[in-house]
N, C-alpha and C positions, 0 to 999 in steps of 0.2 A: 300849029299843026306839028304833031309828033311823028318822028320817023325812027324806026328801030334800026340801029346799026349793029352789026356783029363785029365786035372788036376781036382781033386775033390775039391780043394780049390777054384777054380774059380766059380764053381757052388754053393758052400756053401756061398761065400761072396755075390753073387747076390741074394741068397735066404734070406739073413739077412737084405737086404735093407729096407723092410717095418718096421722092428723093429726099425731101426735108425730113420725113419720118425716118428714113434710113440713116441720115446724118445724126438725128437725135439719138437713135438707138446705138450708133457707134460711139457717140459722146458719152452716153450713160455707161456703156460697157467699158470704155477706156477709163472713166472716172472711178469705176469700181475696182479696177486693177491698181490704181495709184494708191500710195500709202495714205493713211489717215493723217489729217492735219495735226501737227503737234503744237501745243501751246508755246508761245514765245518764251524763251528763257529770260528770267529776270536778271538784271545786272547785279552781279555780286560785288560787294564792297570789299576792299582790302582789309584784312584783319590787322589792326595796329596793336603793337605791343608797347604800351606806354609804361613808364616807370611807376612804381607804387611807393618807392622810398627815394628820397633825394640822395644822390651821391655828391661828392665834393665838387666835381666839375659843373654839374647841373645847378647846384646851390649857388655857386659863384656866378654862373650865367644869370640866374634869377636876380641876384642882387645888382648885377651890372646892367642887364638889358631891359628888364621889365619896368623899372622906375622911369625910364626915358620914353616909354610908349605913351601915346596920347590917350588911348582907350585901353583900359585894363579890365578884362572880365575873365572868369574861369576858362572860357573857351579859348581866348587869346593865349593865356598862359599855357594851357594844355597843348595847343597847337605848336607854339614856339619851342617849348621845352620838352615836348613829348612825355608829359606826365599825365596821370589820369585826373579826372575831374575833382575828386575829393582832395587830392594832394594840391591841386591848383587853388582850390578855395582856401585851404589852410595857408598856402604861400601868400595869397593876397591878404589874408587876415594878419599874417606876420609883418608884411610890408607896411600895412596901415598902422600897426602897433609901433613899429620902428620909426614911423613918420616919413618913410620914403615915398609913399603915395598918399593921395587924398581921396577919401571915400565920397562918392557923389550920390549914389543910391544903394541902400542896403536893404534888400527885401528877403523874405525867407526863401525865395526861389533864385534870385539873381543878385550878384554883387557887381556893382559898376564903380570903378575907380578911375582916377586920372593922375597924371604926374603932378608933382608939386611945382608951381610956377617959380618959386624962389630958387629951388635946387637946379632947375634947368637953366636959369639965367646965370647962376654961379658956375655951372659946368661949361658954359660957352665963354 
């Protein structure tokens, strides 16, 4: 058997509807007044000014430090000595020709070298 009950909450919620519409209208009006969203700014990298020609100090550092490194790539040489990539590739080629480092992989894209095991033992 069904009995109809009148719930006061039903009538109260329907009476509150215009207030919600007013709130929405206020929200829309206030959002129109706000500034437009700007795109997030991308992170800018620092501009590095790497050497394009070896000076005496950098060349001496190349002959002293780089042959002792375990992994020698143009990126490593460029980072340590602050020289550009083409100069780093030529420096590695020169170190290989002098016999200071040993070439592991030589591709048209990447040069990978390592220190000579005999020279590091002699230095220690």
